[in-house]
Backbone as JSON Lines, residues from 0, in Angstrom:
{"i":0,"aa":"M","n":[0.86,-1.17,0.0],"ca":[0.0,0.0,0.0],"c":[0.91,1.23,0.0]}
{"i":1,"aa":"N","n":[0.65,2.16,-0.9],"ca":[1.5,3.34,-0.94],"c":[1.18,4.27,0.24]}
{"i":2,"aa":"P","n":[2.11,5.14,0.6],"ca":[1.93,5.98,1.79],"c":[0.67,6.84,1.76]}
{"i":3,"aa":"Q","n":[0.33,7.4,0.62],"ca":[-0.88,8.24,0.53],"c":[-2.13,7.42,0.81]}
{"i":4,"aa":"N","n":[-2.21,6.22,0.24],"ca":[-3.36,5.35,0.5],"c":[-3.42,4.94,1.96]}
{"i":5,"aa":"M","n":[-2.26,4.69,2.57],"ca":[-2.22,4.31,3.98],"c":[-2.73,5.45,4.85]}
{"i":6,"aa":"I","n":[-2.34,6.68,4.54],"ca":[-2.81,7.85,5.3],"c":[-4.33,7.99,5.16]}
{"i":7,"aa":"Q","n":[-4.85,7.83,3.96],"ca":[-6.3,7.91,3.75],"c":[-7.01,6.79,4.5]}
{"i":8,"aa":"F","n":[-6.44,5.61,4.47],"ca":[-7.03,4.46,5.16],"c":[-7.08,4.7,6.66]}
{"i":9,"aa":"M","n":[-5.97,5.16,7.23],"ca":[-5.91,5.41,8.67],"c":[-6.88,6.52,9.07]}
{"i":10,"aa":"S","n":[-7.04,7.52,8.23],"ca":[-8.0,8.59,8.49],"c":[-9.43,8.04,8.47]}
{"i":11,"aa":"A","n":[-9.72,7.17,7.53],"ca":[-11.05,6.56,7.44],"c":[-11.33,5.69,8.66]}
{"i":12,"aa":"I","n":[-10.31,4.96,9.14],"ca":[-10.47,4.14,10.35],"c":[-10.77,5.04,11.55]}
{"i":13,"aa":"A","n":[-10.05,6.14,11.68],"ca":[-10.28,7.07,12.81],"c":[-11.68,7.65,12.75]}
{"i":14,"aa":"T","n":[-12.14,8.01,11.57],"ca":[-13.5,8.54,11.41],"c":[-14.52,7.49,11.79]}
{"i":15,"aa":"F","n":[-14.31,6.25,11.35],"ca":[-15.23,5.16,11.68],"c":[-15.3,4.98,13.2]}
{"i":16,"aa":"R","n":[-14.15,4.99,13.86],"ca":[-14.12,4.83,15.31],"c":[-14.86,5.97,16.01]}
{"i":17,"aa":"N","n":[-14.71,7.19,15.51],"ca":[-15.42,8.33,16.09],"c":[-16.92,8.24,15.86]}
{"i":18,"aa":"N","n":[-17.32,7.77,14.7],"ca":[-18.74,7.67,14.37],"c":[-19.43,6.49,15.05]}
{"i":19,"aa":"H","n":[-18.68,5.43,15.35],"ca":[-19.26,4.2,15.89],"c":[-18.42,3.69,17.06]}
{"i":20,"aa":"P","n":[-18.31,4.46,18.15],"ca":[-17.41,4.08,19.24],"c":[-17.77,2.76,19.91]}
{"i":21,"aa":"K","n":[-19.05,2.46,20.06],"ca":[-19.43,1.19,20.71],"c":[-19.04,0.0,19.86]}
{"i":22,"aa":"F","n":[-19.26,0.1,18.56],"ca":[-18.9,-1.0,17.66],"c":[-17.39,-1.17,17.62]}
{"i":23,"aa":"A","n":[-16.67,-0.05,17.52],"ca":[-15.21,-0.12,17.47],"c":[-14.65,-0.73,18.76]}
{"i":24,"aa":"E","n":[-15.24,-0.37,19.9],"ca":[-14.81,-0.93,21.17],"c":[-15.09,-2.44,21.22]}
{"i":25,"aa":"F","n":[-16.25,-2.83,20.72],"ca":[-16.63,-4.24,20.68],"c":[-15.62,-5.04,19.85]}
{"i":26,"aa":"V","n":[-15.32,-4.56,18.66],"ca":[-14.36,-5.25,17.79],"c":[-12.98,-5.24,18.43]}
{"i":27,"aa":"G","n":[-12.58,-4.11,19.0],"ca":[-11.27,-4.0,19.64],"c":[-11.09,-4.99,20.78]}
{"i":28,"aa":"R","n":[-12.17,-5.22,21.52],"ca":[-12.12,-6.18,22.63],"c":[-11.66,-7.55,22.15]}
{"i":29,"aa":"F","n":[-12.2,-7.98,21.04],"ca":[-11.87,-9.31,20.53],"c":[-10.57,-9.33,19.76]}
{"i":30,"aa":"M","n":[-10.16,-8.2,19.22],"ca":[-8.85,-8.14,18.56],"c":[-7.75,-8.28,19.62]}
{"i":31,"aa":"K","n":[-7.98,-7.71,20.8],"ca":[-6.99,-7.77,21.87],"c":[-6.97,-9.14,22.54]}
{"i":32,"aa":"S","n":[-8.16,-9.66,22.86],"ca":[-8.21,-10.93,23.61],"c":[-8.12,-12.14,22.7]}
{"i":33,"aa":"G","n":[-8.37,-11.94,21.42],"ca":[-8.29,-13.04,20.46],"c":[-9.62,-13.74,20.28]}
{"i":34,"aa":"I","n":[-9.79,-14.28,19.14],"ca":[-10.98,-15.07,18.79],"c":[-10.47,-16.44,18.42]}
{"i":35,"aa":"P","n":[-10.72,-17.44,19.25],"ca":[-10.16,-18.76,18.95],"c":[-10.8,-19.41,17.72]}
{"i":36,"aa":"E","n":[-10.01,-20.23,17.07],"ca":[-10.52,-21.02,15.94],"c":[-11.74,-21.8,16.42]}
{"i":37,"aa":"G","n":[-12.75,-21.85,15.58],"ca":[-13.99,-22.54,15.92],"c":[-15.07,-21.61,16.46]}
{"i":38,"aa":"S","n":[-14.69,-20.37,16.82],"ca":[-15.69,-19.38,17.26],"c":[-16.61,-19.06,16.09]}
{"i":39,"aa":"V","n":[-17.82,-18.65,16.41],"ca":[-18.78,-18.26,15.38],"c":[-19.05,-16.77,15.51]}
{"i":40,"aa":"I","n":[-18.9,-16.05,14.4],"ca":[-19.2,-14.62,14.34],"c":[-20.48,-14.48,13.54]}
{"i":41,"aa":"E","n":[-21.43,-13.75,14.1],"ca":[-22.73,-13.57,13.45],"c":[-23.0,-12.09,13.3]}
{"i":42,"aa":"I","n":[-23.58,-11.7,12.17],"ca":[-23.91,-10.3,11.93],"c":[-25.3,-10.22,11.3]}
{"i":43,"aa":"T","n":[-26.05,-9.2,11.72],"ca":[-27.38,-8.96,11.18],"c":[-27.42,-7.55,10.62]}
{"i":44,"aa":"V","n":[-27.97,-7.41,9.42],"ca":[-28.18,-6.1,8.8],"c":[-29.67,-5.89,8.66]}
{"i":45,"aa":"T","n":[-30.14,-4.75,9.16],"ca":[-31.55,-4.39,9.04],"c":[-31.63,-3.06,8.29]}
{"i":46,"aa":"R","n":[-32.08,-3.12,7.04],"ca":[-32.25,-1.91,6.25],"c":[-33.59,-1.28,6.62]}
{"i":47,"aa":"P","n":[-33.68,0.04,6.52],"ca":[-34.95,0.69,6.84],"c":[-36.1,0.09,6.02]}
{"i":48,"aa":"G","n":[-37.16,-0.31,6.71],"ca":[-38.35,-0.84,6.04],"c":[-38.22,-2.27,5.56]}
{"i":49,"aa":"E","n":[-37.11,-2.95,5.86],"ca":[-36.91,-4.32,5.41],"c":[-36.71,-5.25,6.6]}
{"i":50,"aa":"E","n":[-36.87,-6.53,6.35],"ca":[-36.64,-7.55,7.38],"c":[-35.14,-7.72,7.6]}
{"i":51,"aa":"P","n":[-34.73,-8.04,8.81],"ca":[-33.31,-8.29,9.07],"c":[-32.78,-9.49,8.28]}
{"i":52,"aa":"V","n":[-31.53,-9.4,7.9],"ca":[-30.83,-10.5,7.22],"c":[-29.61,-10.82,8.08]}
{"i":53,"aa":"T","n":[-29.47,-12.1,8.43],"ca":[-28.39,-12.54,9.31],"c":[-27.54,-13.59,8.62]}
{"i":54,"aa":"T","n":[-26.24,-13.51,8.86],"ca":[-25.32,-14.54,8.39],"c":[-24.27,-14.77,9.48]}
{"i":55,"aa":"N","n":[-23.52,-15.84,9.33],"ca":[-22.46,-16.1,10.29],"c":[-21.31,-16.81,9.61]}
{"i":56,"aa":"M","n":[-20.2,-16.86,10.33],"ca":[-19.02,-17.58,9.84],"c":[-18.33,-18.24,11.0]}
{"i":57,"aa":"K","n":[-17.78,-19.39,10.76],"ca":[-16.98,-20.09,11.75],"c":[-15.52,-19.72,11.5]}
{"i":58,"aa":"V","n":[-14.85,-19.25,12.52],"ca":[-13.47,-18.77,12.4],"c":[-12.54,-19.95,12.12]}
{"i":59,"aa":"M","n":[-11.75,-19.79,11.06],"ca":[-10.78,-20.81,10.65],"c":[-9.37,-20.29,10.9]}
{"i":60,"aa":"Q","n":[-8.39,-21.17,10.88],"ca":[-7.0,-20.78,11.12],"c":[-6.56,-19.7,10.13]}
{"i":61,"aa":"E","n":[-6.96,-19.8,8.88],"ca":[-6.58,-18.81,7.88],"c":[-7.13,-17.42,8.23]}
{"i":62,"aa":"D","n":[-8.3,-17.37,8.85],"ca":[-8.88,-16.1,9.28],"c":[-8.02,-15.47,10.36]}
{"i":63,"aa":"L","n":[-7.55,-16.3,11.28],"ca":[-6.69,-15.81,12.36],"c":[-5.37,-15.28,11.82]}
{"i":64,"aa":"E","n":[-4.86,-15.94,10.79],"ca":[-3.62,-15.48,10.16],"c":[-3.82,-14.12,9.51]}
{"i":65,"aa":"L","n":[-4.97,-13.9,8.87],"ca":[-5.28,-12.6,8.27],"c":[-5.33,-11.53,9.35]}
{"i":66,"aa":"L","n":[-5.96,-11.83,10.47],"ca":[-6.02,-10.85,11.56],"c":[-4.63,-10.49,12.06]}
{"i":67,"aa":"Q","n":[-3.72,-11.46,12.12],"ca":[-2.35,-11.19,12.53],"c":[-1.66,-10.24,11.55]}
{"i":68,"aa":"V","n":[-1.91,-10.43,10.25],"ca":[-1.33,-9.54,9.24],"c":[-1.86,-8.13,9.45]}
{"i":69,"aa":"L","n":[-3.18,-8.01,9.68],"ca":[-3.78,-6.69,9.89],"c":[-3.23,-6.02,11.15]}
{"i":70,"aa":"K","n":[-3.06,-6.8,12.21],"ca":[-2.48,-6.25,13.43],"c":[-1.06,-5.75,13.16]}
{"i":71,"aa":"G","n":[-0.34,-6.49,12.33],"ca":[1.03,-6.1,11.99],"c":[1.11,-4.79,11.23]}
{"i":72,"aa":"M","n":[0.02,-4.39,10.61],"ca":[-0.02,-3.12,9.89],"c":[-0.25,-1.96,10.87]}
{"i":73,"aa":"N","n":[-0.36,-2.28,12.17],"ca":[-0.55,-1.28,13.23],"c":[-1.79,-0.44,12.98]}
{"i":74,"aa":"M","n":[-2.91,-1.11,12.75],"ca":[-4.15,-0.42,12.44],"c":[-4.9,-0.03,13.71]}
{"i":75,"aa":"Q","n":[-4.34,-0.22,14.87],"ca":[-5.01,0.16,16.1],"c":[-5.06,1.68,16.26]}
{"i":76,"aa":"G","n":[-4.28,2.4,15.51],"ca":[-4.3,3.87,15.54],"c":[-3.55,4.38,16.67]}
């Protein structure tokens, strides 16, 4: 990632954290404590006027490796 894109990305992350502090704190909690392989992550999206849609994923070793790469990019701000 070139430096300009990295600066824009980090700015977008900071804005997201400011706009959604509870969600960012929730995600940060699990980034710090870890999510063991076999954990299930579930998310629901409810659009205005529509029924909720829910999906989930079971955490695999490859997912944990991706998180380690992201942590290595020092995205904690």
